[in-house]
C-alpha positions as a Markdown table, in Angstrom:
| # | Residue | x | y | z |
|---|---|---|---|---|
| 1 | Met | 95.9 | 122.6 | 67.1 |
| 2 | Ala | 96.3 | 121.5 | 70.7 |
| 3 | Gly | 98.9 | 118.9 | 69.8 |
| 4 | Arg | 100.9 | 121.5 | 67.8 |
| 5 | Met | 101.0 | 123.9 | 70.7 |
| 6 | Val | 102.0 | 121.1 | 73.1 |
| 7 | Ala | 104.9 | 120.2 | 70.8 |
| 8 | Gly | 105.9 | 123.9 | 70.6 |
| 9 | Gly | 106.0 | 124.2 | 74.4 |
| 10 | Leu | 108.2 | 121.1 | 74.7 |
| 11 | Val | 110.6 | 122.6 | 72.1 |
| 12 | Leu | 110.7 | 125.9 | 73.9 |
| 13 | Ala | 111.6 | 124.0 | 77.2 |
| 14 | Leu | 114.4 | 122.2 | 75.4 |
| 15 | Ala | 116.0 | 125.4 | 74.0 |
| 16 | Pro | 118.2 | 126.1 | 77.1 |
| 17 | Val | 119.2 | 122.5 | 77.4 |
| 18 | Ala | 120.3 | 122.4 | 73.7 |
| 19 | Gly | 122.2 | 125.7 | 74.1 |
| 20 | Leu | 124.1 | 124.4 | 77.2 |
| 21 | Ala | 124.8 | 121.1 | 75.5 |
| 22 | Ala | 126.3 | 122.9 | 72.5 |
| 23 | Leu | 128.4 | 125.1 | 74.8 |
| 24 | Ala | 129.8 | 122.2 | 76.8 |
| 25 | Gly | 130.4 | 120.2 | 73.6 |
| 26 | Met | 132.5 | 122.9 | 72.0 |
| 27 | Ala | 134.4 | 123.5 | 75.2 |
| 28 | Leu | 135.1 | 119.7 | 75.4 |
| 29 | Val | 136.7 | 119.7 | 72.0 |
| 30 | Gly | 139.0 | 122.6 | 73.0 |
| 31 | Ala | 137.3 | 125.6 | 71.6 |
| 32 | Gly | 137.9 | 129.0 | 73.2 |
| 33 | Pro | 135.5 | 131.0 | 75.2 |
| 34 | Glu | 134.5 | 133.2 | 72.2 |
| 35 | Val | 133.7 | 130.2 | 70.0 |
| 36 | Phe | 131.7 | 128.0 | 72.4 |
| 37 | Thr | 129.7 | 131.0 | 73.7 |
| 38 | Val | 128.6 | 132.0 | 70.2 |
| 39 | Val | 127.8 | 128.4 | 69.2 |
| 40 | Gly | 125.7 | 127.9 | 72.4 |
| 41 | Leu | 123.7 | 131.1 | 71.8 |
| 42 | Ala | 123.2 | 130.2 | 68.2 |
| 43 | Val | 121.8 | 126.8 | 69.0 |
| 44 | Phe | 119.6 | 128.3 | 71.7 |
| 45 | Ala | 118.2 | 130.9 | 69.2 |
| 46 | Ser | 117.5 | 128.2 | 66.5 |
| 47 | Val | 115.6 | 125.9 | 68.9 |
| 48 | Leu | 113.7 | 128.8 | 70.3 |
| 49 | Phe | 112.6 | 130.0 | 66.9 |
| 50 | Leu | 111.3 | 126.5 | 66.0 |
| 51 | Gly | 109.3 | 126.4 | 69.2 |
| 52 | Leu | 107.7 | 129.8 | 68.5 |
| 53 | Leu | 106.7 | 128.7 | 65.0 |
| 54 | Leu | 105.0 | 125.7 | 66.4 |
| 55 | Cys | 103.2 | 127.6 | 69.1 |
| 56 | Val | 101.8 | 130.4 | 66.9 |
| 57 | Pro | 99.4 | 129.0 | 64.3 |
| 58 | Arg | 99.8 | 130.0 | 60.6 |
| 59 | Pro | 96.9 | 132.1 | 59.3 |
| 60 | His | 95.5 | 131.7 | 55.8 |
| 61 | Val | 95.4 | 135.4 | 54.8 |
| 62 | Ala | 98.6 | 137.1 | 53.6 |
| 63 | Trp | 98.5 | 140.0 | 56.1 |
| 64 | Gly | 98.1 | 137.4 | 59.0 |
| 65 | Arg | 101.2 | 135.6 | 57.9 |
| 66 | Trp | 103.2 | 138.8 | 57.9 |
| 67 | Ser | 101.9 | 139.6 | 61.4 |
| 68 | Arg | 102.9 | 136.1 | 62.6 |
| 69 | Ala | 106.4 | 136.6 | 61.2 |
| 70 | Val | 106.8 | 139.9 | 62.8 |
| 71 | Leu | 105.5 | 138.6 | 66.2 |
| 72 | Val | 107.8 | 135.5 | 66.1 |
| 73 | Leu | 110.9 | 137.6 | 65.1 |
| 74 | Gly | 110.2 | 140.2 | 67.8 |
| 75 | Val | 109.9 | 137.6 | 70.6 |
| 76 | Glu | 112.9 | 135.8 | 69.3 |
| 77 | Ala | 115.1 | 138.9 | 69.2 |
| 78 | Ala | 114.0 | 140.0 | 72.7 |
| 79 | Ala | 114.7 | 136.6 | 74.2 |
| 80 | Val | 118.1 | 136.1 | 72.5 |
| 81 | Trp | 119.2 | 139.6 | 73.5 |
| 82 | Gln | 118.3 | 139.1 | 77.1 |
| 83 | Val | 119.9 | 135.7 | 77.4 |
| 84 | Ser | 123.0 | 136.9 | 75.6 |
| 85 | Ala | 123.4 | 140.0 | 77.9 |
| 86 | Leu | 123.0 | 137.8 | 81.0 |
| 87 | Thr | 125.5 | 135.2 | 79.7 |
| 88 | Leu | 128.3 | 137.5 | 78.5 |
| 89 | Asn | 128.2 | 140.0 | 81.3 |
| 90 | Pro | 130.0 | 138.7 | 84.5 |
| 91 | Leu | 128.1 | 138.6 | 87.8 |
| 92 | Ala | 128.9 | 141.1 | 90.5 |
| 93 | Val | 131.7 | 139.7 | 92.6 |
| 94 | Pro | 132.6 | 140.8 | 96.1 |
| 95 | Pro | 135.9 | 142.7 | 96.5 |
| 96 | Ala | 139.0 | 140.9 | 97.6 |
| 97 | Pro | 139.1 | 140.1 | 101.3 |
| 98 | Ala | 141.2 | 142.5 | 103.3 |
| 99 | Gly | 144.2 | 141.4 | 105.3 |
| 100 | Val | 144.0 | 140.0 | 108.8 |
| 101 | Ala | 146.0 | 141.3 | 111.7 |
| 102 | Gly | 149.2 | 139.2 | 111.9 |
| 103 | Gln | 148.7 | 137.7 | 108.5 |
| 104 | Arg | 151.8 | 136.2 | 106.9 |
| 105 | Glu | 152.6 | 134.0 | 103.8 |
| 106 | Trp | 154.3 | 130.7 | 103.4 |
| 107 | Arg | 156.2 | 130.0 | 100.2 |
| 108 | Leu | 156.4 | 126.3 | 100.3 |
| 109 | Pro | 158.7 | 124.0 | 98.3 |
| 110 | Thr | 155.6 | 122.6 | 96.6 |
| 111 | Gly | 155.1 | 125.9 | 94.8 |
| 112 | Ser | 152.1 | 127.0 | 97.0 |
| 113 | Arg | 151.7 | 130.4 | 98.6 |
| 114 | Leu | 149.5 | 130.1 | 101.6 |
| 115 | Ala | 148.3 | 132.9 | 103.9 |
| 116 | Tyr | 148.4 | 132.1 | 107.6 |
| 117 | Val | 148.2 | 133.5 | 111.1 |
| 118 | Arg | 150.5 | 132.4 | 114.0 |
| 119 | Ile | 149.2 | 132.8 | 117.5 |
| 120 | Ala | 152.1 | 132.4 | 119.9 |
| 121 | Pro | 151.7 | 131.9 | 123.7 |
| 122 | Glu | 153.6 | 133.9 | 126.3 |
| 123 | Arg | 155.7 | 130.8 | 127.0 |
| 124 | Val | 155.8 | 127.7 | 124.8 |
| 125 | Thr | 155.2 | 124.7 | 127.1 |
| 126 | Arg | 154.0 | 122.2 | 124.5 |
| 127 | Pro | 156.4 | 121.2 | 121.8 |
| 128 | Glu | 153.8 | 120.1 | 119.2 |
| 129 | Pro | 152.0 | 123.1 | 117.6 |
| 130 | Val | 148.3 | 123.1 | 116.8 |
| 131 | Val | 147.3 | 123.4 | 113.1 |
| 132 | Phe | 143.7 | 124.0 | 112.1 |
| 133 | Leu | 142.4 | 122.6 | 108.8 |
| 134 | His | 139.2 | 124.3 | 107.5 |
| 135 | Gly | 136.5 | 122.8 | 105.5 |
| 136 | Gly | 135.1 | 123.2 | 102.1 |
| 137 | Pro | 137.1 | 122.4 | 100.1 |
| 138 | Gly | 137.9 | 126.0 | 99.3 |
| 139 | Val | 136.0 | 127.7 | 102.1 |
| 140 | Gly | 138.2 | 129.4 | 104.6 |
| 141 | Asp | 137.7 | 132.1 | 107.3 |
| 142 | Leu | 141.1 | 133.2 | 108.4 |
| 143 | Glu | 139.9 | 136.0 | 110.6 |
| 144 | Gly | 137.2 | 134.1 | 112.4 |
| 145 | Asp | 139.2 | 130.9 | 112.8 |
| 146 | Ser | 142.3 | 132.6 | 114.1 |
| 147 | Ala | 140.3 | 134.5 | 116.7 |
| 148 | Phe | 138.5 | 131.3 | 117.9 |
| 149 | Tyr | 141.3 | 128.7 | 117.9 |
| 150 | Gly | 143.9 | 131.2 | 119.0 |
| 151 | Arg | 142.6 | 130.7 | 122.5 |
| 152 | Leu | 144.5 | 127.4 | 122.6 |
| 153 | Ala | 147.6 | 129.5 | 123.0 |
| 154 | Ser | 146.7 | 130.1 | 126.6 |
| 155 | Ala | 147.5 | 126.4 | 127.2 |
| 156 | Gly | 151.0 | 126.8 | 125.9 |
| 157 | Phe | 150.5 | 125.7 | 122.3 |
| 158 | Glu | 151.6 | 127.5 | 119.2 |
| 159 | Val | 148.5 | 127.8 | 116.9 |
| 160 | Tyr | 148.7 | 128.0 | 113.1 |
| 161 | Val | 145.6 | 128.8 | 111.1 |
| 162 | Tyr | 146.0 | 129.0 | 107.3 |
| 163 | Asp | 143.9 | 129.1 | 104.1 |
| 164 | Gln | 144.5 | 126.1 | 101.9 |
| 165 | Leu | 145.6 | 126.4 | 98.3 |
| 166 | Gly | 143.0 | 128.1 | 96.2 |
| 167 | Ala | 140.9 | 129.3 | 99.2 |
| 168 | Gly | 140.5 | 132.6 | 101.0 |
| 169 | Arg | 143.6 | 134.8 | 100.9 |
| 170 | Ser | 146.0 | 132.1 | 99.5 |
| 171 | Ala | 147.2 | 132.0 | 95.9 |
| 172 | Arg | 145.4 | 130.3 | 93.0 |
| 173 | Leu | 146.8 | 128.0 | 90.4 |
| 174 | Ala | 146.9 | 128.7 | 86.7 |
| 175 | Asp | 145.6 | 125.2 | 86.0 |
| 176 | Pro | 142.7 | 124.3 | 88.2 |
| 177 | Arg | 143.4 | 120.6 | 87.6 |
| 178 | Gly | 146.3 | 121.0 | 90.1 |
| 179 | Tyr | 144.0 | 121.2 | 93.1 |
| 180 | Gly | 143.1 | 118.1 | 95.0 |
| 181 | Leu | 143.6 | 116.1 | 98.2 |
| 182 | Ala | 147.1 | 115.0 | 97.3 |
| 183 | Arg | 148.3 | 118.6 | 96.8 |
| 184 | Asp | 146.8 | 119.5 | 100.2 |
| 185 | Val | 148.6 | 116.6 | 101.9 |
| 186 | Ala | 151.9 | 117.6 | 100.4 |
| 187 | Asp | 151.3 | 121.3 | 101.5 |
| 188 | Leu | 150.6 | 120.1 | 105.1 |
| 189 | Glu | 153.8 | 118.1 | 105.2 |
| 190 | Ala | 155.8 | 121.1 | 103.8 |
| 191 | Ile | 154.2 | 123.2 | 106.6 |
| 192 | Arg | 155.4 | 120.8 | 109.3 |
| 193 | Arg | 158.9 | 121.0 | 107.9 |
| 194 | Thr | 158.8 | 124.8 | 107.6 |
| 195 | Val | 157.8 | 125.3 | 111.2 |
| 196 | Arg | 160.4 | 122.7 | 112.3 |
| 197 | Ala | 158.0 | 120.6 | 114.3 |
| 198 | Gly | 158.5 | 116.9 | 114.9 |
| 199 | Arg | 154.8 | 116.2 | 115.3 |
| 200 | Leu | 151.6 | 118.2 | 114.8 |
| 201 | Asn | 148.3 | 118.4 | 116.7 |
| 202 | Leu | 145.6 | 118.6 | 114.0 |
| 203 | Val | 142.1 | 120.2 | 114.6 |
| 204 | Ala | 140.0 | 119.5 | 111.5 |
| 205 | Arg | 136.5 | 120.3 | 110.4 |
| 206 | Asp | 134.4 | 119.1 | 107.4 |
| 207 | Tyr | 136.8 | 118.6 | 104.5 |
| 208 | Gly | 139.7 | 119.3 | 106.8 |
| 209 | Ala | 138.9 | 116.0 | 108.6 |
| 210 | Gln | 139.3 | 114.2 | 105.3 |
| 211 | Leu | 142.6 | 115.9 | 104.8 |
| 212 | Ala | 143.7 | 115.0 | 108.3 |
| 213 | Ala | 142.8 | 111.3 | 107.7 |
| 214 | Ala | 144.7 | 111.3 | 104.4 |
| 215 | Tyr | 147.7 | 112.9 | 106.2 |
| 216 | Leu | 147.6 | 110.3 | 108.9 |
| 217 | Ala | 147.6 | 107.5 | 106.3 |
| 218 | Ala | 150.6 | 109.1 | 104.5 |
| 219 | His | 152.6 | 110.2 | 107.6 |
| 220 | Pro | 151.4 | 108.3 | 110.7 |
| 221 | Gly | 154.4 | 109.3 | 112.8 |
| 222 | Gln | 154.1 | 113.0 | 112.4 |
| 223 | Val | 150.7 | 113.4 | 114.2 |
| 224 | Ala | 150.6 | 113.6 | 118.0 |
| 225 | Arg | 146.8 | 114.1 | 118.3 |
| 226 | Ala | 143.9 | 114.7 | 115.9 |
| 227 | Val | 140.5 | 116.2 | 116.7 |
| 228 | Leu | 137.9 | 115.7 | 113.9 |
| 229 | Tyr | 134.5 | 117.2 | 114.3 |
| 230 | Ser | 131.7 | 117.3 | 111.8 |
| 231 | Pro | 133.8 | 115.3 | 109.3 |
| 232 | Thr | 133.0 | 114.7 | 105.7 |
| 233 | Gly | 132.9 | 111.2 | 104.3 |
| 234 | Leu | 136.0 | 109.5 | 102.9 |
| 235 | Thr | 135.5 | 109.5 | 99.2 |
| 236 | Pro | 137.7 | 107.9 | 96.5 |
| 237 | Ala | 140.3 | 110.1 | 95.0 |
| 238 | Arg | 138.6 | 110.1 | 91.5 |
| 239 | Ala | 135.1 | 110.7 | 92.7 |
| 240 | Pro | 133.6 | 114.1 | 92.0 |
| 241 | Ser | 133.1 | 116.5 | 94.9 |
| 242 | Arg | 129.8 | 116.7 | 96.7 |
| 243 | Ile | 129.2 | 120.3 | 95.5 |
| 244 | Ala | 129.8 | 119.5 | 91.8 |
| 245 | Thr | 127.3 | 116.6 | 91.8 |
| 246 | Ser | 124.4 | 117.8 | 94.1 |
| 247 | Ala | 124.4 | 121.6 | 94.0 |
| 248 | Ile | 121.6 | 123.3 | 92.1 |
| 249 | Pro | 123.1 | 126.1 | 89.9 |
| 250 | Leu | 120.9 | 129.0 | 90.9 |
| 251 | Gly | 121.7 | 132.7 | 90.5 |
| 252 | Pro | 121.8 | 135.4 | 93.2 |
| 253 | Gly | 118.0 | 135.6 | 93.4 |
| 254 | Ala | 117.6 | 131.8 | 93.9 |
| 255 | Leu | 116.5 | 131.5 | 90.3 |
| 256 | Pro | 118.2 | 129.9 | 87.3 |
| 257 | His | 120.7 | 132.4 | 85.8 |
| 258 | Pro | 122.1 | 131.9 | 82.2 |
| 259 | Arg | 125.7 | 132.7 | 83.3 |
| 260 | Thr | 125.5 | 130.5 | 86.4 |
| 261 | Leu | 124.2 | 127.6 | 84.3 |
| 262 | Ala | 127.0 | 128.1 | 81.8 |
| 263 | Val | 129.7 | 128.2 | 84.5 |
| 264 | Ser | 128.3 | 125.1 | 86.1 |
| 265 | Ala | 128.3 | 123.2 | 82.7 |
| 266 | Leu | 131.9 | 124.3 | 82.0 |
| 267 | Leu | 133.1 | 123.2 | 85.5 |
| 268 | Arg | 131.8 | 119.7 | 84.9 |
| 269 | Val | 133.5 | 119.5 | 81.5 |
| 270 | Asp | 136.8 | 121.3 | 81.9 |
| 271 | Pro | 137.8 | 123.5 | 84.9 |
| 272 | Ala | 140.5 | 125.2 | 82.9 |
| 273 | Thr | 138.0 | 126.4 | 80.3 |
| 274 | Ala | 135.7 | 127.6 | 83.1 |
| 275 | Arg | 138.5 | 129.6 | 84.6 |
| 276 | Ala | 139.3 | 131.2 | 81.2 |
| 277 | Phe | 135.6 | 132.1 | 80.8 |
| 278 | Ala | 134.8 | 133.4 | 84.3 |
| 279 | Gly | 138.1 | 134.1 | 86.2 |
| 280 | Asp | 139.2 | 133.3 | 89.8 |
| 281 | Arg | 137.1 | 136.0 | 91.5 |
| 282 | Glu | 133.9 | 135.0 | 89.8 |
| 283 | Leu | 134.5 | 131.3 | 90.5 |
| 284 | Asp | 135.0 | 132.1 | 94.2 |
| 285 | Ala | 131.7 | 133.9 | 94.2 |
| 286 | His | 130.1 | 131.0 | 92.3 |
| 287 | Leu | 131.4 | 128.5 | 94.9 |
| 288 | Ala | 130.1 | 130.7 | 97.8 |
| 289 | Leu | 126.7 | 130.9 | 96.0 |
| 290 | Leu | 126.5 | 127.2 | 95.7 |
| 291 | Leu | 127.4 | 126.7 | 99.3 |
| 292 | Arg | 124.8 | 129.2 | 100.4 |
| 293 | Asn | 122.1 | 127.5 | 98.4 |
| 294 | Gln | 123.0 | 124.2 | 99.9 |
| 295 | Ala | 123.1 | 125.5 | 103.5 |
| 296 | Arg | 119.5 | 126.8 | 103.4 |
| 297 | Pro | 117.6 | 125.1 | 106.2 |
| 298 | Arg | 114.6 | 123.1 | 105.2 |
| 299 | Val | 111.6 | 124.2 | 107.3 |
| 300 | Pro | 109.6 | 121.1 | 108.2 |
| 301 | Arg | 106.0 | 121.2 | 107.3 |
| 302 | Pro | 103.6 | 121.1 | 110.2 |
| 303 | Arg | 101.7 | 117.9 | 110.5 |
| 304 | Ala | 98.0 | 118.2 | 110.0 |
| 305 | Arg | 95.9 | 117.3 | 113.0 |
| 306 | Pro | 94.0 | 114.1 | 112.5 |
| 307 | Arg | 90.4 | 114.6 | 111.6 |
| 308 | Pro | 87.7 | 113.1 | 113.8 |
| 309 | Arg | 86.2 | 110.0 | 112.3 |
| 310 | Trp | 82.7 | 108.7 | 112.8 |
| 311 | Ile | 82.0 | 105.4 | 114.3 |
| 312 | Arg | 79.5 | 103.9 | 111.9 |
| 313 | Arg | 78.6 | 100.9 | 110.0 |
| 314 | Pro | 80.4 | 100.3 | 106.8 |
| 315 | Gly | 78.5 | 101.0 | 103.6 |
| 316 | Arg | 78.8 | 100.2 | 100.0 |
| 317 | Ala | 81.4 | 103.0 | 99.4 |
| 318 | Asp | 83.6 | 101.5 | 102.1 |
| 319 | His | 83.7 | 98.2 | 100.3 |
| 320 | Ala | 84.7 | 100.0 | 97.1 |
| 321 | Arg | 87.7 | 101.7 | 98.8 |
| 322 | Leu | 89.1 | 98.5 | 100.2 |
| 323 | Pro | 92.0 | 96.9 | 98.3 |
| 324 | Gln | 90.7 | 94.2 | 96.1 |
| 325 | Glu | 92.2 | 90.8 | 96.9 |
| 326 | Arg | 92.6 | 88.2 | 94.3 |
| 327 | Pro | 90.2 | 85.4 | 95.2 |
| 328 | Gly | 91.0 | 81.8 | 94.8 |
| 329 | Ala | 89.2 | 79.3 | 92.7 |
| 330 | Asp | 86.1 | 79.4 | 95.0 |
| 331 | Gly | 86.2 | 83.1 | 95.8 |
| 332 | Arg | 86.5 | 82.6 | 99.5 |
| 333 | Ala | 89.1 | 85.3 | 100.1 |
| 334 | Arg | 86.8 | 88.2 | 99.2 |
| 335 | Ala | 83.9 | 86.7 | 101.2 |
| 336 | Asp | 86.1 | 86.3 | 104.3 |
| 337 | Arg | 87.3 | 89.9 | 103.9 |
| 338 | Gln | 83.7 | 91.2 | 103.8 |
| 339 | Gly | 82.6 | 89.0 | 106.7 |
| 340 | Arg | 85.4 | 90.3 | 108.8 |
| 341 | Leu | 84.4 | 93.9 | 108.0 |
| 342 | Arg | 80.8 | 93.2 | 109.1 |
| 343 | Arg | 81.8 | 91.6 | 112.3 |
| 344 | Arg | 84.3 | 94.4 | 112.9 |
| 345 | Ala | 81.5 | 97.0 | 112.9 |
| 346 | Leu | 79.4 | 95.2 | 115.5 |
| 347 | Val | 82.1 | 94.4 | 118.1 |
| 348 | Gly | 83.8 | 97.2 | 120.1 |
| 349 | Arg | 84.8 | 100.7 | 119.0 |
| 350 | His | 86.8 | 100.8 | 115.8 |
| 351 | Arg | 88.1 | 103.6 | 113.5 |
| 352 | Leu | 86.5 | 103.1 | 110.1 |
| 353 | Pro | 87.1 | 105.2 | 107.0 |
| 354 | Pro | 85.2 | 108.5 | 106.9 |
| 355 | His | 81.8 | 108.5 | 105.3 |
| 356 | Pro | 81.6 | 109.4 | 101.6 |
| 357 | Pro | 80.9 | 113.1 | 100.8 |
| 358 | Gly | 77.3 | 113.9 | 100.3 |
| 359 | His | 76.0 | 111.0 | 102.5 |
| 360 | Pro | 75.2 | 111.4 | 106.2 |
| 361 | Pro | 77.0 | 109.1 | 108.5 |
| 362 | Arg | 75.1 | 106.1 | 109.8 |
| 363 | Leu | 76.0 | 105.8 | 113.5 |
| 364 | Arg | 76.6 | 102.4 | 114.9 |
| 365 | Arg | 73.9 | 101.2 | 117.3 |
| 366 | Gln | 75.3 | 99.8 | 120.6 |
| 367 | Arg | 74.0 | 96.3 | 121.0 |
| 368 | Arg | 73.3 | 95.1 | 124.5 |
| 369 | Pro | 74.3 | 91.6 | 125.5 |
| 370 | Thr | 71.4 | 89.2 | 125.2 |
| 371 | Arg | 70.1 | 87.2 | 128.1 |
| 372 | Pro | 70.9 | 83.6 | 128.4 |
| 373 | His | 68.1 | 81.4 | 127.0 |
| 374 | Arg | 68.4 | 79.1 | 130.0 |
| 375 | Arg | 67.8 | 80.0 | 133.6 |
| 376 | Leu | 70.2 | 78.9 | 136.3 |
| 377 | Pro | 68.8 | 76.8 | 139.2 |
| 378 | Arg | 68.0 | 78.7 | 142.4 |
| 379 | Arg | 70.4 | 76.8 | 144.5 |
| 380 | Pro | 73.5 | 75.0 | 143.4 |
| 381 | Ala | 73.3 | 71.3 | 142.7 |
| 382 | His | 76.0 | 70.4 | 145.1 |
| 383 | Val | 74.3 | 71.9 | 148.2 |
| 384 | Pro | 72.2 | 69.1 | 150.0 |
| 385 | His | 68.6 | 69.7 | 150.6 |
| 386 | Arg | 67.8 | 71.1 | 154.0 |
| 387 | Arg | 64.5 | 71.0 | 155.8 |
| 388 | Arg | 63.0 | 74.4 | 155.9 |
| 389 | Thr | 62.1 | 75.5 | 159.4 |
| 390 | Pro | 58.8 | 77.3 | 159.7 |
| 391 | Thr | 59.1 | 80.9 | 160.5 |
| 392 | Pro | 57.2 | 81.7 | 163.8 |
| 393 | Thr | 54.2 | 83.7 | 162.9 |
| 394 | Arg | 52.3 | 86.1 | 165.1 |
| 395 | Pro | 49.0 | 84.6 | 166.3 |
| 396 | Arg | 45.9 | 86.1 | 165.0 |
| 397 | Ser | 43.7 | 87.9 | 167.5 |
| 398 | His | 40.3 | 86.3 | 167.8 |
| 399 | Pro | 37.4 | 87.8 | 169.6 |
| 400 | Pro | 36.5 | 86.2 | 173.0 |
| 401 | Ala | 33.9 | 83.4 | 172.9 |
| 402 | Thr | 31.5 | 85.4 | 175.2 |
| 403 | Ala | 31.5 | 88.4 | 173.0 |
| 404 | Ala | 28.4 | 88.7 | 170.9 |
| 405 | Pro | 28.7 | 89.4 | 167.3 |
| 406 | Arg | 28.2 | 92.9 | 166.1 |
| 407 | Asn | 24.8 | 92.3 | 164.5 |
| 408 | Ala | 23.4 | 90.0 | 167.1 |
| 409 | Arg | 20.0 | 91.0 | 168.7 |
| 410 | Pro | 19.5 | 91.0 | 172.5 |
| 411 | Pro | 17.8 | 87.9 | 173.9 |
| 412 | Ala | 14.0 | 88.1 | 174.5 |
| 413 | Thr | 12.7 | 88.1 | 178.1 |
| 414 | Cys | 9.4 | 86.8 | 179.3 |
| 415 | Gly | 8.9 | 88.9 | 182.5 |
| 416 | Pro | 10.6 | 90.3 | 185.5 |
| 417 | Ser | 13.0 | 88.0 | 187.0 |
């Protein structure tokens, strides 16, 4: 029974994967949005039904089997209905950005229509204009960038800030396969010829730095100065973008969303099919959502303070925790390891592993240095023997010879003298 339920859980977990694989496979062979959407949902429903049958045991009585069928079909219908509604209904997209003060449009010979803002100084004193290249690719802020970099006009520069093709307020291509670094380089060269500048001063950020480097390689004589800050890496032309390979397709609530997963799978397979399924406005919102999920700062976990450790003698549990070394033929490696541990506990203060739970720590007894077994001589051997001079002593006080002793009797007399 337990193995059957575990197998059912694994099949339920594989149901979304199987549905996305079927959707991407049908899009890869050239099917339309209606066909690959229905096929993906049908595969998802089939695998989900199989997982539910494995999870719910089959009773022996007839009414129990009918109850099991009703339960499985009810859960299946509710799950498929919910996933289908979330997949087919487009996500809420923000409205189109409003125009910026001073916004104009370039119609370039390459076929691109780019929105830009020109900030002119009171008097042009520098012949080379400044062109700002935003990052992304596909992430432009025409209003904020023009307000910030427009201050360079006070130094006598003409400043041009524009949205690259397919970003911000610029036009989109009917075939998404037309976007790329080569198209952006061609547009930048067309911009230089349109503004009739001999050379350009490039200020680039993130992906714009990669664009500036590619333009310098293709047209080295048309750049006067280049300022690259926070640049992205130089990747090969055929390598997938960083967002397409490392971003996690999460929905607006930072949780997996069926439509977001479907759009991500279609973008990896065929961008034209993804555009036919979602549209330009939803793809812009999808790109902004991926960038927002990537830009979330990771809060570092606070490091735990080290716990105080007892200074004690090692016990049997400590020897069990030590990594076992492979002894040689005579087993001397292990004996040396244990001998070093015993000597380590007796000499100095050392940090040993904490005592095992449930056993009180045995504190180490501080051993005093033992006295030498042999006494040193009183005087060094190299000092020659010297005669000791007697110390003058104080003479003892003796009673006078004429004094009689204390217990002496007076002499006897015979008569008057």
